[in-house]
C-alpha positions in Angstrom: 4.8 76.5 59.3 6.8 74.8 61.8 7.4 71.9 59.4 8.4 74.3 56.7 10.9 76.0 59.0 12.3 72.7 60.0 12.8 71.6 56.4 14.5 75.0 55.6 16.7 74.5 58.7 17.6 71.0 57.4 18.4 72.4 54.0 20.5 75.1 55.5 22.3 72.6 57.7 22.9 70.3 54.6 24.2 73.2 52.6 26.5 74.2 55.5 27.8 70.6 55.7 28.5 70.6 52.0 30.3 74.0 52.2 32.3 72.7 55.1 33.2 69.5 53.1 34.2 71.5 50.1 36.3 73.8 52.4 38.1 70.7 53.9 38.8 69.3 50.5 40.3 72.6 49.4 42.4 72.8 52.6 43.7 69.3 51.9 44.5 70.1 48.3 46.4 73.3 49.3 48.3 71.3 52.0 49.2 68.6 49.4 50.3 71.2 47.0 52.5 72.7 49.7 54.0 69.3 50.5 54.8 68.7 46.9 56.4 72.0 46.6 58.5 71.4 49.7 59.4 67.9 48.4 60.5 69.4 45.0 62.6 72.0 46.8 64.2 69.3 49.0 65.0 67.3 45.8 66.6 70.3 44.2 68.7 70.9 47.3 69.8 67.2 47.3 70.7 67.4 43.6 72.8 70.5 44.2 74.6 68.8 47.1 75.2 65.7 44.9 76.5 67.8 42.1 78.9 69.6 44.5 80.2 66.3 45.9 80.7 65.1 42.3 82.4 68.3 41.4 84.8 67.8 44.3 85.5 64.2 43.2 86.0 65.3 39.6 88.5 67.9 40.7 90.4 65.3 42.7 90.4 63.0 39.7 91.7 65.6 37.3 94.3 66.7 39.8 95.6 63.1 40.1 95.7 62.8 36.3 97.5 66.1 35.9 100.0 65.3 38.6 100.7 61.8 37.1 101.3 63.3 33.7 103.7 65.8 35.3 105.4 63.0 37.2 106.0 61.0 34.0 107.4 64.1 32.2 109.7 64.9 35.1 110.8 61.3 35.7 111.5 60.5 32.0 112.9 63.7 30.7 114.5 65.5 33.7 115.2 63.3 36.7 115.7 60.1 34.6 114.0 58.0 37.3 111.5 56.5 34.9 112.3 54.5 31.7 112.8 51.1 30.2 112.7 48.3 32.8 111.5 50.5 35.6 108.2 50.7 37.5 106.6 53.5 39.6 108.4 52.7 42.8 111.1 54.2 44.9 113.9 52.2 43.4 112.4 51.6 40.0 111.9 47.8 40.6 109.4 47.1 43.4 109.5 43.4 43.0 113.3 43.0 43.6 114.4 46.0 45.6 111.3 46.8 47.6 110.7 50.5 48.6 107.5 52.4 48.4 105.3 52.8 45.3 105.4 56.5 44.2 102.6 58.7 45.5 101.6 59.9 42.0 100.8 56.4 40.9 98.9 55.6 44.1 96.9 58.8 43.7 96.1 57.8 40.1 94.8 54.5 41.4 92.7 56.3 44.0 91.3 58.5 41.3 90.4 55.5 39.3 88.5 54.0 42.2 86.9 57.4 43.0 85.6 57.6 39.4 83.2 54.8 40.1 81.4 57.1 42.5 80.9 59.7 39.8 79.8 57.8 36.7 80.3 54.5 35.0 81.5 56.3 31.8 84.1 58.2 33.8 85.3 54.9 35.3 85.7 53.4 31.9 87.7 56.5 30.8 89.9 56.2 33.9 90.4 52.5 33.4 91.8 53.3 29.9 94.2 55.9 31.5 95.3 53.4 34.1 96.1 50.9 31.3 98.2 53.5 29.5 100.0 54.3 32.7 100.6 50.7 33.5 101.8 50.2 29.9 104.8 52.4 30.8 106.1 50.1 33.5 108.7 47.3 33.1 109.1 47.6 29.3 112.5 46.1 28.7 113.5 47.8 25.4 113.9 51.5 24.9 112.0 51.3 21.6 109.0 49.8 23.3 109.1 52.3 26.1 109.4 55.3 23.7 106.5 54.0 21.6 104.3 53.6 24.8 105.5 57.0 26.0 104.5 58.7 22.7 101.0 57.1 22.9 100.8 58.2 26.5 101.6 61.8 25.7 99.1 61.8 22.8 96.3 60.6 25.2 97.3 62.6 28.3 96.9 66.1 27.0 95.5 67.7 30.1 93.3 70.2 28.3 91.6 67.4 26.3 91.4 65.3 29.5 89.6 68.1 31.3 87.0 68.4 28.5 86.5 64.6 28.4 86.2 64.4 32.2 83.6 67.2 32.3 81.6 65.4 29.6 81.7 62.1 31.4 80.9 63.3 34.9 
């Protein structure tokens, strides 16, 4: 009988060890599931932060584009500081007279550089806008300038730019 009770005790001990092993495996699985959930939550929070940073950048970019378009309209049509043979500087001819480059143009350049931090497609879009802006500088004839200005106004509709920027960011 004693041998039988020892073998029952061994079986009970073996079953207890198996149950303990199963319990440990279940604990490890639940902990891993919790870690994965925490990791996914962290990734969601990081994505939200990234989107907020990009939204702030996109807002800055749009503001620079809008301000530059306003600067062109004011300079050409009202103040008469922009036009044929002039550039975006204090005296209209940075290379000969010196002076500072106008803030709106510098802000536009900054927006272009900033666009690379948002997306490559937005950077391509801003590069095209920079080329259009640069195309308005130092055109000697009024005919050339007016043709470039018309093209500029066609492409710089702020409402269409807002939609385009949203799609590219």
